Phi, psi and omega in degrees: 000136179214161181233129174265121188238016186299333184274002174107153187286343185263356180284158179303152183246127176257124175269122182246115183245115179201136182281350181269114183299320181296321178295316179300316181295315182294314181290326177300314178298316180298310183296323180295338182291342180252020172083018178257136173287152180230130171246119184262149181221129175267338184244112181297330178292320177295321177301310181299326184280332193238345190289153184281105181287348180269351184290152174270134179156222183205171179237129175245125190217136175286146179284313186262110177222148180293143177094299181216136183281158178298326179294324176293319177298318178300315178301319180295317179299315180294321180296329180275357179077021177295131187256357176295131178298144183244126175252122182264139177239142176208146176266354182222061184282148174231162178300319181295319179297317179297315180300315181295321181299314180292322179297328180278353175114009179295144178279329181204155180225113185237145180266142174276149354290126186285139176291130184304311184294322179295317179295315181297318178297317179296319180295313181296321177296318180295318180294317178300319178299318181291319178300314179298319180297314179294324178296319178296317179298319179295317180296320179295319180295316179297321179297317179295321180294318179292319180298324180295341180281346183287145173286167179300319180293320178297324177294322178296316178297316179299317180301321180285328174297313180297328179286350176098011181281148175280170179301319180296317180294323177295318179299318179293319182294326184253004182055055179235152176285155178305321180296320179294320177299316179300319180296313178298319181297314180296319181295316183288327175297319180292314181296323182273354179053043179262119183284345183205166178297320180298317178296320180300312182293318182295318184281327191239358180302316182292327178292321178297315182297329182267003184263110180286346183267348183285000000 
């Protein structure tokens, strides 16, 4: 196992699993030309045991390997909830193998000898997909953490804001004065760090709908 780090420690990381040393060397050089780090693995079992599941990037894996097949590794990754996109490579592809790979969650299925431009395009697309996915997860986590800071009354006010009620209507519904509604509204906007009503509804509407205590 080795890691190519010339492009810097913060760049996306591609895990390359193939039992053929020449293939690993050639693909590592290719992938490195577009600024992606590469960590190579000759043993899929070692990869499953040791690879960094928190890294941003993608996985490139041969289908046919001694000991355990790439499709079995793919099934294991999906069962473990690993979110890095997986690109499968094979020198002996069949329609059934391709179908099974996609059904198991592969992002792409390419035949060897793989076209350099096709692989790079697939990798860059997979990495962009993973970055967007992680950004959404991070934003969702931050939204839940901010929502948890709201008081019960603030959650009630937020729920009515999301439902489209005006301040006066909220005051009547909750038996609150307009000034009190304004105070709760200002507090929840500050706690949720929402710059506008539209942002508030987009980020927190689903949390309000799923909150049985609001």
